[in-house]
C-alpha positions as CSV (number, residue, x, y, z in Angstrom):
1,M,-14.7,4.0,9.5
2,A,-13.5,2.1,6.5
3,T,-10.8,-0.5,7.0
4,Q,-8.4,-2.5,4.9
5,K,-6.7,-5.9,5.0
6,A,-2.9,-5.5,5.1
7,V,0.4,-7.2,5.8
8,V,1.8,-5.1,8.6
9,I,5.4,-5.3,10.0
10,Q,5.3,-6.0,13.7
11,A,9.0,-6.1,14.4
12,P,12.1,-7.1,12.4
13,K,11.4,-10.5,10.8
14,Q,7.8,-10.5,12.1
15,V,4.6,-9.6,10.1
16,A,0.9,-10.1,10.6
17,V,-2.1,-10.0,8.4
18,V,-4.6,-7.6,9.8
19,T,-8.1,-7.0,8.6
20,D,-9.0,-3.9,10.5
21,R,-6.4,-1.4,9.6
22,P,-8.0,2.1,8.9
23,L,-7.8,3.4,5.4
24,P,-5.4,6.3,5.1
25,K,-6.8,9.8,4.5
26,L,-6.5,10.7,0.9
27,R,-3.9,13.4,0.3
28,P,-3.5,15.8,-2.7
29,G,-1.7,14.0,-5.5
30,Y,-2.5,10.5,-4.3
31,L,-5.0,7.8,-5.5
32,L,-7.0,5.4,-3.4
33,V,-6.8,2.0,-5.1
34,K,-9.0,-0.9,-4.2
35,V,-6.3,-3.6,-4.4
36,C,-7.1,-6.8,-6.3
37,A,-3.6,-8.4,-6.4
38,V,-0.4,-8.0,-4.4
39,A,3.1,-9.3,-5.1
40,L,5.6,-9.8,-2.3
41,N,9.1,-9.6,-3.9
42,P,12.6,-10.2,-2.5
43,I,12.9,-6.5,-1.6
44,D,9.8,-6.7,0.5
45,W,11.2,-9.7,2.5
46,K,14.5,-7.9,2.9
47,R,12.8,-4.8,4.2
48,I,10.9,-6.9,6.7
49,D,14.0,-8.7,7.8
50,L,16.5,-5.8,7.9
51,V,14.5,-2.7,8.6
52,G,11.4,-4.0,10.3
53,Q,9.8,-0.7,11.0
54,A,6.8,-1.5,13.3
55,G,3.5,-0.4,11.7
56,A,4.8,-0.2,8.2
57,L,3.0,-2.1,5.4
58,A,4.7,-4.8,3.5
59,G,4.3,-5.1,-0.3
60,S,5.4,-2.7,-3.0
61,D,3.7,-4.0,-6.1
62,Y,0.0,-4.2,-6.5
63,A,-2.9,-3.8,-9.0
64,G,-6.5,-2.7,-8.6
65,V,-9.2,-0.2,-9.4
66,V,-9.0,3.5,-8.7
67,E,-11.7,4.2,-6.0
68,E,-11.0,7.9,-5.2
69,I,-8.8,10.6,-6.6
70,G,-6.9,13.2,-4.6
71,S,-6.8,16.8,-5.8
72,G,-4.2,17.5,-8.5
73,Y,-5.0,14.7,-10.9
74,K,-6.7,15.4,-14.2
75,C,-6.0,12.2,-16.2
76,W,-7.4,9.6,-13.7
77,N,-11.0,8.7,-13.0
78,T,-12.7,6.0,-10.9
79,I,-13.1,3.6,-13.7
80,N,-9.4,3.3,-14.3
81,T,-7.3,0.4,-13.2
82,A,-3.8,0.8,-11.8
83,A,-0.7,-1.2,-11.6
84,V,1.6,0.2,-8.9
85,H,5.3,-0.2,-8.0
86,L,6.4,1.8,-4.9
87,D,9.9,3.1,-4.5
88,C,10.7,1.9,-0.9
89,R,13.8,4.1,-0.8
90,K,11.5,7.1,-0.3
91,G,9.8,5.8,2.8
92,E,6.2,6.3,1.8
């Protein structure tokens, strides 16, 4: 099983860097991006401190290379690069 390195919320105000978190299953309408750079911003630290949902990943801005494409995309291919900003209000 493929794994990833991630900053994972353990509890409010507590995170850990893990190196063996399983990659998520690719869903329709989603991209799998091999992350090359991550930015932790004030909203990320506030989410860790105030919400602290155990098991959630920290970090909402990243850049990398598209590795795999879920069904429903026609304009992406695996040579594309991606810069991503997640809307944390949606809970995904």
